SEDRENRO-255112 format. One record per residue (C-alpha): residue in one letter; x, z, y. Coordinates in steps of 0.02 Angstrom, whole numbers, plus 50000, padded with zeros to 5 digits. Example, Ala and Ser with C-alpha at 12.3 -4.5 7.8 and 13.67 -1.06 7.14 Angstrom:
2
+-----+-------+-------+-------+
| res |    xx |    zz |    yy |
+-----+-------+-------+-------+
|   A | 50615 | 50390 | 49775 |
|   S | 50684 | 50357 | 49947 |
+-----+-------+-------+-------+
***
This chain:
128
+-----+-------+-------+-------+
| res |    xx |    zz |    yy |
+-----+-------+-------+-------+
|   X | 47863 | 50474 | 53588 |
|   X | 47929 | 50493 | 53763 |
|   X | 47933 | 50330 | 53860 |
|   X | 48117 | 50280 | 53865 |
|   X | 48105 | 50189 | 54031 |
|   X | 48175 | 50284 | 54177 |
|   X | 48040 | 50297 | 54310 |
|   X | 48164 | 50298 | 54453 |
|   X | 48348 | 50279 | 54488 |
|   X | 48438 | 50438 | 54434 |
|   X | 48561 | 50420 | 54578 |
|   X | 48449 | 50389 | 54729 |
|   X | 48277 | 50439 | 54662 |
|   X | 48196 | 50276 | 54720 |
|   X | 48073 | 50186 | 54606 |
|   X | 48145 | 50034 | 54519 |
|   X | 48099 | 49866 | 54593 |
|   X | 47978 | 49770 | 54483 |
|   X | 48098 | 49627 | 54453 |
|   X | 48146 | 49563 | 54281 |
|   X | 48327 | 49623 | 54287 |
|   X | 48271 | 49802 | 54321 |
|   X | 48141 | 49790 | 54184 |
|   X | 48281 | 49746 | 54064 |
|   X | 48394 | 49889 | 54125 |
|   X | 48255 | 50019 | 54111 |
|   X | 48229 | 49982 | 53925 |
|   X | 48041 | 50006 | 53934 |
|   X | 48024 | 49852 | 53825 |
|   X | 48094 | 49956 | 53680 |
|   X | 47942 | 50072 | 53681 |
|   X | 47859 | 50092 | 53513 |
|   X | 48016 | 50088 | 53407 |
|   X | 48020 | 50225 | 53275 |
|   X | 48162 | 50323 | 53357 |
|   X | 48186 | 50413 | 53521 |
|   X | 48287 | 50311 | 53646 |
|   X | 48391 | 50385 | 53784 |
|   X | 48463 | 50253 | 53902 |
|   X | 48637 | 50305 | 53954 |
|   X | 48739 | 50225 | 54090 |
|   X | 48921 | 50270 | 54102 |
|   X | 48968 | 50286 | 54284 |
|   X | 49147 | 50221 | 54278 |
|   X | 49253 | 50141 | 54144 |
|   X | 49435 | 50106 | 54186 |
|   X | 49524 | 49984 | 54071 |
|   X | 49713 | 49979 | 54076 |
|   X | 49800 | 49847 | 53973 |
|   X | 49962 | 49854 | 54072 |
|   X | 50043 | 49982 | 53957 |
|   X | 50063 | 49984 | 53769 |
|   X | 49898 | 49912 | 53710 |
|   X | 49728 | 49945 | 53787 |
|   X | 49672 | 50115 | 53847 |
|   X | 49515 | 50176 | 53934 |
|   X | 49465 | 50315 | 54053 |
|   X | 49279 | 50352 | 54059 |
|   X | 49205 | 50455 | 54202 |
|   X | 49027 | 50520 | 54197 |
|   X | 48962 | 50597 | 54360 |
|   X | 48816 | 50718 | 54359 |
|   X | 48722 | 50810 | 54494 |
|   X | 48702 | 50996 | 54459 |
|   X | 48518 | 50972 | 54418 |
|   X | 48567 | 50844 | 54284 |
|   X | 48674 | 50974 | 54195 |
|   X | 48691 | 51010 | 54052 |
|   X | 48707 | 50839 | 53971 |
|   X | 48567 | 50779 | 53861 |
|   X | 48611 | 50800 | 53677 |
|   X | 48614 | 50613 | 53644 |
|   X | 48727 | 50578 | 53792 |
|   X | 48847 | 50715 | 53738 |
|   X | 48852 | 50641 | 53562 |
|   X | 48893 | 50471 | 53637 |
|   X | 49032 | 50539 | 53749 |
|   X | 49105 | 50641 | 53605 |
|   X | 49106 | 50486 | 53494 |
|   X | 49194 | 50386 | 53630 |
|   X | 49320 | 50527 | 53658 |
|   X | 49362 | 50523 | 53472 |
|   X | 49421 | 50342 | 53484 |
|   X | 49607 | 50307 | 53502 |
|   X | 49667 | 50282 | 53680 |
|   X | 49503 | 50338 | 53760 |
|   X | 49492 | 50485 | 53881 |
|   X | 49322 | 50547 | 53937 |
|   X | 49287 | 50660 | 54086 |
|   X | 49124 | 50729 | 54155 |
|   X | 49116 | 50774 | 54340 |
|   X | 48974 | 50888 | 54396 |
|   X | 48931 | 50925 | 54577 |
|   X | 48962 | 50832 | 54738 |
|   X | 49113 | 50784 | 54844 |
|   X | 49128 | 50962 | 54910 |
|   X | 49132 | 51051 | 54742 |
|   X | 49167 | 50967 | 54575 |
|   X | 49171 | 51048 | 54403 |
|   X | 49278 | 50941 | 54286 |
|   X | 49252 | 50944 | 54099 |
|   X | 49358 | 50846 | 53975 |
|   X | 49264 | 50783 | 53825 |
|   X | 49341 | 50784 | 53652 |
|   X | 49274 | 50740 | 53482 |
|   X | 49233 | 50926 | 53462 |
|   X | 49143 | 50955 | 53628 |
|   X | 49178 | 50999 | 53809 |
|   X | 49326 | 51090 | 53884 |
|   X | 49301 | 51240 | 53995 |
|   X | 49259 | 51182 | 54172 |
|   X | 49390 | 51179 | 54307 |
|   X | 49353 | 51166 | 54492 |
|   X | 49434 | 51015 | 54573 |
|   X | 49419 | 50916 | 54733 |
|   X | 49373 | 50733 | 54748 |
|   X | 49551 | 50701 | 54807 |
|   X | 49621 | 50783 | 54650 |
|   X | 49510 | 50671 | 54542 |
|   X | 49564 | 50517 | 54641 |
|   X | 49748 | 50563 | 54621 |
|   X | 49722 | 50594 | 54435 |
|   X | 49644 | 50422 | 54411 |
|   X | 49785 | 50342 | 54511 |
|   X | 49913 | 50434 | 54404 |
|   X | 49823 | 50381 | 54244 |
|   X | 49829 | 50200 | 54303 |
|   X | 50011 | 50226 | 54355 |
+-----+-------+-------+-------+
***
């Protein structure tokens, strides 16, 4: 079984500090369980309770070398997208060039090229 603990931070590439809180977040203590484990952190979750009921916008950001999504992470995002009042979006690239994919219960939309400013305006409009 592959060790589930991430050896380094997926964002900055630095090794994790050897402190107890990072040991918990890396999930290495789950090694030896009879199933594969893929830790998944969702990059941004927006909760809006100001409108009719609660609704959520989930953003997952990936560098090009992290694409495509791991199968387990895609299953998780698809399950979340299938919930009422939950929108899920994957952003791939960097601030200069972003491919945006909307996630549905059935899979991923076709990518569309957007700017960081367009994403920011879209989130602001969603919160509107």
